[in-house]
C-alpha positions as CSV (number, residue, x, y, z in Angstrom):
1,X,99.5,132.3,68.4
2,X,102.7,131.4,66.5
3,X,104.3,134.7,67.7
4,X,103.6,133.9,71.2
5,X,105.1,130.4,70.9
6,X,108.2,131.9,69.3
7,X,108.5,134.4,72.1
8,X,108.2,131.6,74.9
9,X,110.9,129.6,73.1
10,X,113.0,132.7,72.9
11,X,113.2,132.6,76.8
12,X,114.3,128.9,76.7
13,X,117.3,128.5,79.0
14,X,117.6,132.3,79.2
15,X,118.9,132.5,82.8
16,X,121.6,130.0,82.3
17,X,122.5,131.4,78.9
18,X,123.0,135.0,80.6
19,X,125.2,133.5,83.3
20,X,127.3,131.8,80.6
21,X,127.6,135.1,78.8
22,X,128.4,137.0,81.7
23,X,131.1,134.5,82.7
24,X,132.7,134.8,79.2
25,X,132.9,138.5,79.5
26,X,134.2,138.4,82.9
27,X,137.0,136.0,82.3
28,X,138.0,137.8,79.1
29,X,138.0,141.1,80.9
30,X,140.1,139.7,83.9
31,X,142.7,138.1,81.6
32,X,143.0,141.0,79.4
33,X,143.2,143.3,82.4
34,X,146.1,141.3,83.9
35,X,147.9,141.4,80.5
36,X,147.5,145.1,80.3
37,X,148.8,145.7,83.8
38,X,151.8,143.6,82.9
39,X,152.6,145.5,79.8
40,X,152.2,149.0,81.1
41,X,155.3,150.2,83.0
42,X,154.6,151.0,86.7
43,X,155.9,154.3,88.1
44,X,158.3,154.0,91.0
45,X,157.4,155.9,94.1
46,X,159.3,159.1,94.9
47,X,161.5,157.6,97.5
48,X,162.8,154.9,95.2
49,X,163.6,157.3,92.4
50,X,167.3,157.9,92.1
51,X,168.7,160.8,90.0
52,X,171.9,159.9,88.1
53,X,174.5,162.5,89.1
54,X,176.7,163.5,86.1
55,X,180.3,163.9,87.1
56,X,181.5,167.4,86.2
57,X,183.8,167.6,83.3
58,X,186.7,170.0,84.0
59,X,187.4,172.4,81.1
60,X,190.6,171.9,79.4
61,X,192.8,175.0,79.4
62,X,193.7,176.0,75.9
63,X,197.2,176.8,75.2
64,X,197.9,179.4,72.6
65,X,201.4,180.0,71.2
66,X,202.1,183.7,70.7
67,X,205.2,185.6,69.2
68,X,206.3,186.6,72.6
69,X,206.3,183.1,73.8
70,X,208.3,182.0,70.7
71,X,211.1,184.8,71.4
72,X,211.4,183.7,75.1
73,X,211.7,179.9,74.1
74,X,215.3,179.0,74.2
75,X,216.7,177.5,70.9
76,X,217.9,174.0,70.7
77,X,221.5,175.1,70.1
78,X,221.3,177.1,73.3
79,X,220.0,174.2,75.3
80,X,222.9,172.1,74.2
81,X,225.3,174.8,75.3
82,X,223.8,174.9,78.8
83,X,224.3,171.3,79.4
84,X,222.5,168.0,79.4
85,X,218.8,168.1,79.0
86,X,216.7,167.0,81.9
87,X,214.8,163.9,81.3
88,X,211.3,164.9,80.0
89,X,208.3,164.0,82.1
90,X,206.5,161.5,79.9
91,X,203.3,162.9,78.5
92,X,200.0,161.3,80.0
93,X,197.0,162.4,78.1
94,X,193.9,163.2,80.2
95,X,191.9,160.2,80.9
96,X,188.3,160.6,79.8
97,X,185.6,159.1,82.0
98,X,184.3,155.8,80.4
99,X,180.9,156.0,79.1
100,X,178.9,153.1,80.5
101,X,177.5,150.7,77.8
102,X,173.8,150.3,77.8
103,X,173.1,146.8,78.0
104,X,169.5,145.5,77.1
105,X,168.4,143.5,80.1
106,X,166.4,140.3,79.3
107,X,163.3,141.6,81.3
108,X,163.3,144.8,79.1
109,X,163.2,142.6,76.1
110,X,160.5,140.6,77.5
111,X,158.4,143.6,78.1
112,X,159.0,145.0,74.6
113,X,158.1,141.6,73.1
114,X,154.9,141.5,75.2
115,X,153.8,144.9,74.0
116,X,154.3,143.6,70.4
117,X,152.7,140.2,71.0
118,X,149.1,139.6,70.3
119,X,148.7,136.6,72.5
120,X,147.5,136.2,76.1
121,X,148.2,133.3,78.5
122,X,145.3,132.1,80.7
123,X,146.7,131.5,84.1
124,X,144.8,129.7,86.9
125,X,145.5,132.4,89.6
126,X,144.1,135.1,87.1
127,X,140.8,133.4,86.6
128,X,140.3,131.4,89.8
129,X,137.9,134.0,91.4
130,X,135.9,134.3,88.2
131,X,135.6,130.4,87.8
132,X,134.5,130.1,91.5
133,X,131.7,132.6,91.0
134,X,130.5,130.8,87.8
135,X,130.4,127.6,89.9
136,X,127.8,129.2,92.1
137,X,125.9,130.6,89.2
138,X,125.5,127.2,87.8
139,X,124.1,125.9,91.0
140,X,121.4,128.6,91.1
141,X,120.4,127.6,87.6
142,X,119.5,124.1,88.8
143,X,122.6,122.4,87.6
144,X,123.1,119.4,89.8
145,X,126.1,119.4,92.0
146,X,128.2,116.5,90.3
147,X,127.4,118.0,86.9
148,X,128.7,121.3,88.1
149,X,131.9,119.8,89.5
150,X,132.3,118.1,86.1
151,X,131.8,121.2,84.2
152,X,134.4,123.3,86.1
153,X,137.0,120.5,85.9
154,X,136.5,120.2,82.2
155,X,136.5,123.9,81.8
156,X,139.7,124.4,83.6
157,X,141.3,121.5,81.6
158,X,140.2,123.3,78.5
159,X,141.4,126.8,79.1
160,X,144.2,127.1,81.9
161,X,147.6,127.3,80.6
162,X,146.5,128.0,77.1
163,X,148.0,130.8,75.0
164,X,145.5,132.4,72.8
165,X,145.4,135.1,70.3
166,X,144.2,138.2,71.9
167,X,141.4,138.9,69.5
168,X,140.1,135.2,69.8
169,X,139.9,135.1,73.5
170,X,136.2,135.3,73.8
171,X,135.6,132.8,71.0
172,X,137.9,130.5,72.6
173,X,136.2,130.5,76.0
174,X,132.8,130.2,74.4
175,X,134.1,127.1,72.5
176,X,135.6,125.7,75.7
177,X,132.2,126.0,77.5
178,X,130.3,124.5,74.6
179,X,132.7,121.6,74.6
180,X,132.2,121.1,78.4
181,X,128.4,121.2,78.1
182,X,128.6,118.5,75.3
183,X,130.8,116.2,77.3
184,X,128.4,116.1,80.4
185,X,125.4,115.7,78.2
186,X,126.9,112.9,75.9
187,X,124.9,109.9,75.4
188,X,123.9,107.4,72.8
189,X,121.1,108.5,70.4
190,X,117.9,106.7,70.9
191,X,114.9,106.7,68.6
192,X,111.8,105.0,69.7
193,X,110.6,104.6,66.1
194,X,113.8,102.7,65.1
195,X,113.6,100.8,68.4
196,X,110.0,99.7,67.7
197,X,110.8,98.5,64.2
198,X,113.3,95.9,65.5
199,X,111.1,94.6,68.4
200,X,108.5,91.8,68.5
201,X,105.0,93.1,68.3
202,X,103.3,94.5,70.2
203,X,106.0,96.7,71.7
204,X,104.9,97.6,75.4
205,X,105.9,100.9,76.7
206,X,105.1,102.0,80.4
207,X,105.1,105.6,81.3
208,X,105.5,107.0,84.9
209,X,106.0,110.3,86.7
210,X,104.3,112.8,89.0
211,X,100.9,114.4,88.4
212,X,100.9,117.7,86.4
213,X,104.2,116.8,84.5
214,X,102.3,116.3,81.2
215,X,102.6,112.6,81.1
216,X,99.3,111.8,79.3
217,X,99.8,114.6,76.7
218,X,103.4,113.3,76.1
219,X,102.0,109.8,75.5
220,X,99.6,111.2,72.9
221,X,102.6,113.1,71.3
222,X,104.4,109.8,71.0
223,X,101.4,107.9,69.7
224,X,101.0,110.6,67.1
225,X,104.7,110.3,66.1
226,X,104.3,106.5,65.8
227,X,101.2,106.7,63.7
228,X,103.0,109.2,61.3
229,X,105.8,106.5,61.0
230,X,103.3,103.7,59.9
231,X,102.7,102.1,63.3
232,X,99.3,101.4,64.8
233,X,99.3,102.3,68.5
234,X,96.9,101.5,71.3
235,X,96.5,103.5,74.4
236,X,96.0,101.9,77.8
237,X,94.1,104.2,80.3
238,X,95.6,102.6,83.4
239,X,95.5,105.8,85.5
240,X,92.4,104.7,87.3
241,X,93.2,106.9,90.3
242,X,93.1,110.6,89.2
243,X,89.9,112.1,88.4
244,X,89.1,112.8,84.6
245,X,92.4,111.0,83.8
246,X,90.5,108.3,81.7
247,X,88.5,111.0,79.7
248,X,91.7,113.0,79.1
249,X,93.3,109.8,77.5
250,X,90.2,109.0,75.6
251,X,90.1,112.6,74.2
252,X,93.7,112.4,72.9
253,X,92.9,108.9,71.3
254,X,90.0,110.4,69.5
255,X,92.0,113.3,68.2
256,X,94.8,111.2,66.9
257,X,92.4,108.6,65.6
258,X,93.6,105.5,67.6
259,X,91.9,103.1,70.0
260,X,91.9,103.3,73.8
261,X,91.3,100.5,76.2
262,X,89.7,101.6,79.5
263,X,88.1,100.3,82.8
264,X,86.2,102.1,85.5
265,X,87.8,104.4,88.1
266,X,89.3,102.2,90.9
267,X,90.0,99.3,88.7
268,X,93.4,97.5,88.8
269,X,95.7,99.3,86.6
270,X,97.5,96.0,85.7
271,X,94.2,94.6,84.4
272,X,93.8,97.6,82.0
273,X,97.2,97.2,80.7
274,X,96.9,93.4,80.3
275,X,93.5,93.9,78.3
276,X,95.3,96.4,76.0
277,X,98.1,94.1,75.3
278,X,95.5,91.4,74.4
279,X,93.7,93.8,72.2
280,X,96.8,94.7,70.4
281,X,97.6,91.0,69.8
282,X,94.2,90.3,68.4
283,X,93.9,93.4,66.3
284,X,97.7,93.4,64.9
285,X,98.4,96.7,66.7
286,X,102.1,97.4,67.0
287,X,102.7,99.5,70.1
288,X,100.9,99.6,73.4
289,X,101.4,102.9,75.4
290,X,100.4,102.5,79.1
291,X,99.5,105.5,81.1
292,X,99.7,105.3,84.9
293,X,98.7,107.3,87.9
294,X,100.9,110.3,88.8
295,X,103.0,109.3,91.8
296,X,105.6,110.8,93.8
297,X,108.7,108.8,94.7
298,X,107.8,108.9,98.4
299,X,104.4,107.4,97.9
300,X,105.1,103.7,98.8
301,X,101.7,102.4,98.0
302,X,101.8,103.8,94.5
303,X,105.3,102.5,94.0
304,X,104.2,99.0,94.9
305,X,101.3,99.3,92.5
306,X,103.8,100.4,89.8
307,X,106.0,97.3,90.5
308,X,103.0,95.1,90.1
309,X,102.2,96.6,86.7
310,X,105.8,96.0,85.7
311,X,105.5,92.3,86.7
312,X,102.3,91.7,84.8
313,X,103.1,93.7,81.8
314,X,106.8,93.0,81.4
315,X,107.3,96.4,79.4
316,X,109.9,96.7,76.8
317,X,110.6,100.3,77.9
318,X,110.0,102.0,81.1
319,X,110.0,105.9,80.7
320,X,109.9,108.6,83.3
321,X,108.1,111.7,82.2
322,X,108.9,115.0,84.2
323,X,109.1,118.7,83.9
324,X,112.2,120.3,82.7
325,X,111.2,123.2,85.1
326,X,111.3,121.0,88.1
327,X,114.9,121.6,88.7
328,X,116.9,119.2,91.1
329,X,113.6,117.7,92.4
330,X,113.4,115.7,89.1
331,X,116.9,114.3,89.6
332,X,115.9,112.9,92.9
333,X,112.6,111.4,91.3
334,X,114.6,109.8,88.5
335,X,117.0,108.2,90.9
336,X,114.2,106.8,93.2
337,X,112.2,105.3,90.2
338,X,115.3,104.0,88.6
339,X,116.1,102.1,91.8
340,X,112.5,100.9,92.2
341,X,111.8,99.4,88.9
342,X,114.7,100.4,86.5
343,X,114.2,103.2,83.9
344,X,115.2,103.1,80.3
345,X,114.8,106.8,79.6
346,X,113.5,110.2,80.4
347,X,111.2,112.6,78.4
348,X,111.4,116.1,79.7
349,X,108.4,118.2,79.2
350,X,107.8,122.1,79.1
351,X,111.3,122.8,77.9
352,X,110.0,125.8,75.9
353,X,109.2,127.6,79.2
354,X,112.3,126.4,81.0
355,X,114.3,129.6,81.6
356,X,117.0,127.9,83.8
357,X,118.2,125.0,81.7
358,X,120.1,123.2,84.5
359,X,117.7,120.1,84.5
360,X,118.2,119.2,80.8
361,X,122.1,119.4,81.3
362,X,122.0,117.4,84.5
363,X,119.8,114.3,84.0
364,X,122.2,111.9,82.2
365,X,125.3,112.7,84.1
366,X,123.5,112.8,87.6
367,X,121.5,109.7,87.3
368,X,122.8,107.6,84.5
369,X,119.3,107.5,82.7
370,X,119.4,109.0,79.2
371,X,117.0,111.8,77.9
372,X,115.0,110.4,75.0
373,X,112.8,113.3,73.9
374,X,111.9,116.7,75.0
375,X,108.6,118.5,74.9
376,X,108.7,122.1,73.4
377,X,105.2,123.1,73.2
378,X,101.5,121.8,73.6
379,X,101.0,120.7,70.0
380,X,101.3,117.0,69.1
381,X,104.3,117.9,66.8
382,X,106.1,119.8,69.5
383,X,108.1,116.8,70.5
384,X,111.7,116.1,69.4
385,X,114.4,113.5,70.0
386,X,117.0,114.8,72.6
387,X,120.1,116.2,71.0
388,X,122.9,117.7,73.2
389,X,123.9,120.0,70.3
390,X,120.4,121.5,70.3
391,X,120.8,122.4,74.0
392,X,124.3,123.7,73.5
393,X,123.3,125.9,70.5
394,X,120.5,127.5,72.6
395,X,122.8,128.1,75.5
396,X,125.6,129.5,73.5
397,X,123.6,131.7,71.0
């Protein structure tokens, strides 16, 4: 059983993780390929090749002095006797062709330096196509449009124009992505246990969300957490609409060992919540956790019912519970419920089977509502406070 659970968690954010890994490889290959092309000398086409013609050097005739020539050469005294000497033609030594000095051109020095250098420069034109493709990949992984735009902008700011050591390029890009992810998920840390300690008792927490998202199980997980931290929680079975919802809430309460307040199906959910609060006040219970009927943001009748519960109960916290695997649909739901009654936070369920990962990245940036906790399994203890570093470490591992 434990092996199966670990196997499921091993697939957490798997799709987005692979897209990020592929992007890092692609961008590193692109940059290194561009640098290699710049460093390798390009061969000129045949028509552009000019052969340097060497000027022929004429052989210098060697003059040898022989005894016969010495005999035929007139003596100095004889030359004086014959008359004045004709002016001698001044001797002009043969002018040797000048050897062209080889000057090291700046571009040659630059090429040599680049061959020796171990750094690469990330230029926007070199990585534009790879980043554009990555933008599309993020959208297919359920990352919301405004979040994708923010991520890409932050990523460009982090990497473009930077000069990085060649061997550290992949690590640098990974770090840049991790930093961009941390920025879009940044939020104040919120702990319900700490919050409840500082509030007047009983603390009233209202839970809303669509059917099938794991809302009732999530309420039980939070009740279990509160009880372990010394609180005495009470469950209000205010979902009087869905069949078997009251029995499900009662079963969780029995397992945890806490009381549950319930009415008949079809009863007014506000009345159930009100009675649960009165019970808590009478029995010195610390926290009232109020379940409600699953509702879509488009169901106006249920939305109006939810507004009524809010007016009657005046909850200290209003928490939306939704599936991490719901994709962009949950972003729309959070926005609608936030506009209708105002939300204090989101709890995402089924994160352990969320292979895409786009939802957990998007919620805070796209809606302004923080994520408080995430569910990572079916057990009562598979419930942890949201931490952006947890998500980043899973994506970048």
